[in-house]
C-alpha positions as CSV (number, residue, x, y, z in Angstrom):
1,M,-12.4,-27.5,-18.2
2,P,-11.1,-26.0,-15.0
3,S,-13.5,-24.1,-12.9
4,H,-12.8,-21.0,-10.9
5,L,-14.2,-20.1,-7.5
6,L,-16.0,-16.9,-7.2
7,A,-14.5,-14.3,-5.0
8,P,-16.4,-13.4,-1.9
9,D,-18.5,-10.3,-2.1
10,H,-16.7,-7.5,-0.3
11,G,-19.1,-4.8,-1.3
12,P,-18.9,-2.5,-4.3
13,M,-15.5,-1.5,-5.6
14,G,-15.1,2.3,-5.3
15,D,-13.2,4.6,-7.6
16,D,-11.5,6.2,-4.6
17,P,-7.8,5.7,-4.0
18,V,-6.9,3.4,-1.1
19,L,-4.3,4.2,1.6
20,Y,-1.6,1.5,2.0
21,Q,1.4,1.0,4.3
22,F,4.4,-1.1,3.4
23,R,7.1,-2.2,5.8
24,I,10.6,-2.8,4.3
25,N,13.4,-4.5,6.1
26,G,16.4,-2.0,6.3
27,H,16.8,1.7,5.6
28,L,16.2,2.9,2.1
29,G,18.5,5.6,0.9
30,P,17.5,8.8,-0.9
31,T,18.3,7.3,-4.3
32,L,16.2,4.2,-3.8
33,L,13.3,6.3,-2.4
34,T,13.1,8.1,-5.7
35,A,11.6,4.9,-7.2
36,F,8.5,5.6,-5.0
37,P,7.6,9.3,-5.5
38,A,4.0,8.8,-4.5
39,L,4.9,7.3,-1.1
40,V,6.0,9.0,2.1
41,S,8.9,7.3,3.8
42,Q,9.6,7.0,7.5
43,R,12.3,5.1,9.4
44,Q,11.1,3.0,12.3
45,G,13.9,1.1,14.0
46,T,15.6,-1.0,11.4
47,E,12.7,-0.7,8.9
48,T,11.5,1.8,6.4
49,V,7.8,2.4,6.3
50,L,6.3,3.7,3.1
51,T,2.7,5.0,3.1
52,G,0.6,6.4,0.3
53,L,-2.6,6.4,-1.7
54,L,-2.8,4.0,-4.6
55,P,-5.5,4.6,-7.3
56,D,-6.3,0.9,-8.0
57,T,-5.4,-2.7,-7.6
58,A,-3.1,-2.6,-10.7
59,A,-1.0,0.1,-9.0
60,L,-0.7,-2.1,-5.9
61,Y,0.5,-5.1,-7.9
62,G,2.9,-2.8,-9.9
63,L,4.4,-1.5,-6.6
64,L,4.8,-5.1,-5.2
65,A,6.5,-6.1,-8.5
66,E,8.8,-3.1,-8.1
67,F,9.8,-4.1,-4.6
68,D,10.6,-7.5,-5.9
69,A,12.6,-6.2,-8.9
70,L,14.7,-4.0,-6.6
71,G,15.3,-6.9,-4.2
72,L,13.7,-5.3,-1.3
73,D,12.7,-7.4,1.7
74,L,8.9,-6.6,2.1
75,L,8.0,-7.6,5.6
76,E,4.3,-6.5,5.6
77,F,1.8,-4.4,3.7
78,R,-1.6,-3.5,4.8
79,Q,-4.6,-1.4,3.7
80,L,-5.2,1.4,6.2
81,R,-8.7,2.3,7.2
82,P,-9.6,6.0,7.1
83,E,-10.2,7.5,10.5
84,P,-13.9,7.4,11.4
85,T,-15.6,10.8,11.3
86,D,-17.5,12.0,14.3
87,A,-21.2,12.5,13.3
88,R,-21.3,15.6,15.5
89,E,-18.7,17.2,13.2
90,M,-20.8,16.9,10.1
91,P,-22.6,20.1,9.1
């Protein structure tokens, strides 16, 4: 019987959406961008950067599958950390 390694403990999984950024090689046109209504697009040089909140890991995997199905050249994706809040700004 095969055994599986346990995943490292990265802390509790939250129910909050997570902000991701995806770098795609080339410029995506308006028609292709309609496939990603929850993401904000921005051109940076020869790349298109898509940014948006994803509700869960399943949404992330679904989006990665969609990039693949559309033949897009995904260069990088990363989870963005929220900006730290200054304790002095807290009421």
